[in-house]
C-alpha positions in Angstrom: 14.4 13.4 6.3 16.2 12.2 3.4 17.3 9.1 4.9 13.8 8.8 6.5 12.5 9.3 3.2 14.7 6.4 1.4 13.8 3.9 4.0 10.2 4.9 3.5 10.5 4.0 -0.2 12.2 0.7 0.6 9.4 0.2 2.7 7.0 1.3 0.1 8.5 -0.7 -2.6 8.5 -4.0 -0.3 4.7 -3.8 0.4 4.0 -2.6 -3.3 5.8 -5.8 -4.4 4.0 -8.4 -1.5 0.8 -6.5 -2.7 1.9 -7.2 -6.6 2.7 -10.6 -5.8 -0.2 -11.7 -4.0 -2.7 -9.7 -6.5 -1.2 -11.8 -9.4 -0.9 -15.3 -7.8 -4.5 -14.9 -6.7 -5.5 -13.5 -10.1 -3.4 -15.2 -12.6 -2.5 -19.1 -10.5 -5.8 -19.5 -8.5 -7.9 -17.8 -10.8 -9.8 -15.5 -8.4 -11.9 -12.3 -9.4 -9.7 -9.5 -9.5 -11.7 -7.7 -6.9 -11.5 -10.3 -4.5 -7.7 -10.9 -5.2 -7.0 -7.1 -4.8 -8.7 -6.7 -1.9 -6.6 -9.3 0.1 -3.1 -7.8 -1.6 -4.0 -4.6 -0.2 -4.8 -5.9 3.7 -1.6 -8.2 3.2 0.1 -4.7 2.3 -1.4 -2.9 5.4 0.2 -5.2 7.6 3.6 -5.6 5.9 4.0 -1.8 5.7 3.0 -1.1 9.3 5.7 -3.6 10.7 8.4 -2.7 8.2 7.6 1.1 9.0 7.8 1.0 12.8 11.0 -0.8 13.3 13.2 0.6 10.3 12.0 3.4 9.1 10.6 5.5 12.6 13.0 3.4 14.3 14.0 5.2 17.8 11.1 7.6 17.5 8.6 7.7 20.2 5.6 5.4 18.6 2.4 6.7 19.1 0.1 4.6 21.4 -2.6 4.6 18.6 0.1 4.3 15.6 -1.4 1.4 14.3 -5.1 2.4 14.4 -3.9 5.4 12.4 -2.0 3.7 10.0 -4.8 1.0 9.5 -7.5 3.6 9.1 -4.7 6.0 6.6 -4.0 3.1 4.6 -8.0 1.5 4.8 -9.3 4.7 3.5 -6.0 5.2 1.0 -6.8 1.5 -0.2 -10.4 1.9 -0.6 -9.8 4.6 -2.9 -6.7 2.6 -4.7 -8.6 -0.4 -4.8 -11.8 1.6 -7.0 -9.5 3.6 -9.0 -8.1 0.4 -10.2 -11.0 -1.2 -10.8 -12.5 2.1 -12.9 -9.2 1.8 -14.7 -8.9 -1.6 -15.8 -13.5 -1.5 -16.6 -14.1 1.7 -18.3 -10.4 2.4 -19.8 -9.6 -1.1 -20.2 -5.8 -0.6 -19.2 -3.9 -3.6 -18.1 -4.5 -4.4 -14.7 -0.4 -4.0 -13.7 -0.5 -1.1 -15.3 -3.4 0.5 -13.3 -1.9 -1.3 -10.0 1.6 0.4 -10.9 0.0 4.1 -11.4 -2.0 4.3 -8.7 0.6 2.8 -6.1 2.9 5.6 -7.3 0.8 8.6 -6.6 -0.6 7.3 -3.6 3.2 6.0 -2.4 4.0 10.4 -2.3 1.0 11.2 -0.9 1.1 8.6 1.9 5.0 9.8 3.2 3.5 12.8 4.4 0.8 11.2 6.2 2.5 8.9 7.7 5.7 10.8 9.1 3.8 13.8 10.1 0.0 12.1 11.1 0.8 8.5 12.3 4.5 8.1 14.1 
């Protein structure tokens, strides 16, 4: 389990880096509003994370036929909540958007390991 948790953490960090990169790129370089930039970033992270976890973290397991559907459904719900928490923290508590993204990402990263391990794959 520790080896799988380590791989999951690396995959989560990879998805998170992609998510953060896209959010910063769209917001800071292309001046796209945060709520649009972050939505694109979250969607990109879902695809990257699924591919990584399917081929590296849970490689060798029999992948359920609806694994991507479950993965996308869970992460869509998770990212929907994530999205509004980031907007809530940045707009009502005036927390820097990068700090909000990191804080919410760490919380959901821990929860997601167990959901993905036991429900998706």
